C-alpha positions in Angstrom: 80.3 32.9 3.6 79.8 32.9 -0.5 80.0 29.2 -0.6 77.1 28.7 2.3 74.9 31.9 0.7 74.7 29.5 -2.8 73.9 26.3 -1.3 70.7 28.0 0.3 69.7 29.3 -2.8 70.2 26.3 -4.4 67.8 24.4 -2.1 65.4 27.1 -2.3 65.1 26.9 -6.1 64.8 22.9 -5.6 61.7 23.1 -3.1 60.1 25.5 -5.4 60.3 23.0 -8.2 59.3 20.2 -6.3 55.9 22.2 -5.7 55.8 23.1 -9.1 55.9 19.1 -9.9 53.4 18.4 -7.3 50.6 20.6 -8.5 51.0 19.3 -11.9 50.6 15.5 -10.5 47.3 16.8 -8.9 44.8 15.3 -11.1 42.6 17.8 -13.0 39.1 18.9 -11.6 40.2 17.9 -8.1 40.8 21.4 -6.6 37.2 22.2 -7.9 35.3 19.8 -6.5 32.8 20.7 -3.5 33.6 20.0 -0.1 32.4 16.3 1.1 33.7 15.3 -2.5 32.0 15.1 -5.9 29.3 13.3 -6.7 28.3 12.4 -10.5 24.6 11.8 -9.5 23.5 13.6 -6.5 20.0 13.5 -7.1 19.9 9.4 -8.0 18.8 6.8 -5.2 18.8 3.0 -4.9 15.8 1.1 -5.6 14.3 2.6 -8.5 12.3 5.2 -8.6 8.2 4.0 -7.5 5.6 3.0 -9.4 5.3 -1.1 -10.7 9.2 -1.2 -11.3 10.1 -0.2 -8.2 11.7 -1.9 -5.4 13.5 -5.4 -6.2 10.3 -7.1 -5.1 8.2 -5.8 -7.4 4.2 -5.0 -7.5 1.2 -6.5 -8.2 -2.5 -5.7 -8.3 -5.2 -6.9 -5.5 -8.8 -6.6 -6.3 -11.5 -6.8 -3.7 -14.9 -7.4 -4.5 -18.3 -8.6 -3.0 -21.2 -10.8 -3.5 -24.4 -12.2 -1.3 -23.8 -15.4 -0.9 -27.4 -17.3 -1.7 -29.8 -16.9 1.1 -33.7 -16.6 1.5 -33.7 -13.0 2.9 -37.1 -10.4 2.2 -35.2 -7.5 1.0 -35.1 -6.0 -2.3 -32.4 -3.5 -1.7 -29.5 -3.6 1.0 -27.6 -0.9 0.5 -23.8 -1.0 2.3 -21.0 2.1 2.1 -17.9 0.8 3.1 -15.6 3.8 4.0 -12.5 2.1 3.8 -10.4 -1.1 3.4 -7.1 -1.7 4.1 -4.7 -4.9 3.5 -2.3 -6.1 6.0 1.1 -7.0 5.5 2.7 -10.5 6.4 5.2 -9.9 9.8 3.9 -6.6 10.8 2.5 -5.2 13.9 -1.1 -4.7 14.3 -0.2 -1.0 14.3 1.7 -1.1 11.2 2.0 -2.9 7.7 -1.8 -1.7 6.9 -2.2 -0.3 2.9 -5.2 1.6 1.8 -7.2 0.2 -1.3 -9.4 2.1 -3.1 -12.9 1.5 -2.7 -16.0 2.2 -4.7 -18.4 3.5 -2.1 -21.8 1.9 -1.8 -22.9 -1.2 -3.4 -26.7 -3.0 -2.8 -25.9 -6.4 -1.7 -29.6 -7.4 -2.3 -28.7 -7.3 -6.3 -25.4 -9.7 -6.1 -27.3 -12.8 -5.6 -25.5 -14.5 -9.0 -22.8 -11.4 -9.5 -19.7 -9.8 -7.5 -19.0 -6.2 -7.7 -15.5 -4.5 -7.4 -14.9 -2.7 -4.2 -11.9 -1.6 -4.7 -8.1 -1.9 -5.9 -4.6 -1.4 -5.0 -1.1 -1.9 -5.9 0.8 -3.4 -3.9 4.4 -4.8 -2.9 4.8 -8.3 -3.9 4.8 -10.5 -0.9 2.0 -12.6 1.5 -0.9 -10.7 3.5 -2.6 -11.8 6.4 -6.0 -10.3 6.3 -8.2 -7.4 5.2 -9.9 -4.4 7.4 -13.0 -3.4 5.7 -15.0 0.0 7.5 -18.6 -0.1 7.2 -19.9 3.7 7.4 -23.5 2.8 6.9 -26.1 0.6 6.2 -29.9 0.8 4.5 -32.6 -1.6 3.2 -35.5 -1.6 1.7 -38.1 -4.7 2.6 -40.5 -6.8 0.3 -43.4 -4.4 1.6 -41.8 -1.0 0.6 -40.5 -0.3 4.4 -36.9 1.3 4.3 -35.0 0.7 7.0 -31.5 2.6 8.3 -29.7 -0.2 10.3 -27.2 0.4 13.1 -23.9 -1.3 12.6 -23.1 -1.6 15.7 -19.3 -2.7 14.7 -18.2 -1.0 11.5 -14.7 -3.0 11.3 -15.3 -6.0 9.4 -12.0 -8.3 9.1 -11.1 -11.2 7.3 -8.1 -13.7 8.7 -7.5 -15.5 4.7 -3.9 -14.7 4.2 -3.3 -14.5 0.4 -0.4 -13.9 -1.6 0.3 -10.9 -4.3 2.5 -11.6 -7.3 4.8 -9.5 -9.5 3.2 -8.4 -12.3 0.1 -10.6 -11.8 -3.4 -9.7 -10.1 -5.2 -11.4 -7.4 -9.0 -11.2 -7.0 -10.9 -11.6 -3.5 -14.3 -12.0 -3.4 -16.0 -11.5 -0.1 -19.2 -13.6 0.6 -21.5 -11.8 2.7 -24.3 -13.9 4.2 -27.3 -11.3 4.5 -29.6 -14.0 6.5 -27.0 -14.0 9.1 -25.9 -10.1 8.6 -29.2 -8.7 9.6 -30.3 -8.8 13.3 -34.0 -7.5 14.5 -34.1 -7.3 18.4 -35.6 -5.1 20.7 -37.2 -3.4 17.7 -33.9 -2.3 16.3 -32.9 -3.3 13.4 -29.1 -4.3 13.1 -26.3 -4.8 10.3 -23.7 -6.7 11.8 -21.9 -8.5 8.4 -21.1 -12.0 8.6 -18.4 -13.3 6.0 -19.2 -16.8 5.0 -16.3 -17.4 2.5 -13.2 -15.5 1.2 -12.6 -16.5 -2.9 -9.2 -16.3 -4.0 -8.6 -16.6 -8.0 
């Protein structure tokens, strides 16, 4: 009986010592880590933090300008207000892939026969873009005889179908040549402004 009791006490001591050794082998700090494991950088994400350095593809600048294509028109002023400009990314659907370009507002196209005026700029992800979509909200003109005309804009969306590339760290400049001789329509005693782009120049 005495021998069995001593054996039992010895076994208990061995088990206790094994438990102490196991605790000593655990790496410091492991027992205090929160549930789910420790994260040395809980706020960091991959792919950068945005701006010109964000994303693996990088960013470039898009500039959109407008000018009046050379034509003979009897207008001293033709103010056109652009409400929105958007660029469409390649391989996206018509409902997605549109990026806003900050626009300047109203432009006097009759004064741009030899020069162009900046409409807007955007910082876009580098890649191929398929078209521009420009919303025209209103148009007002002054004829050479001083008559002021407020145009009806039947279709307020102007689109281009000329693809262009945005390159990392570079500026892509697009100049839209609007042909006023074809954009101004007088029918049934009404004046219509239907913007016609004769060319898109890229530089």
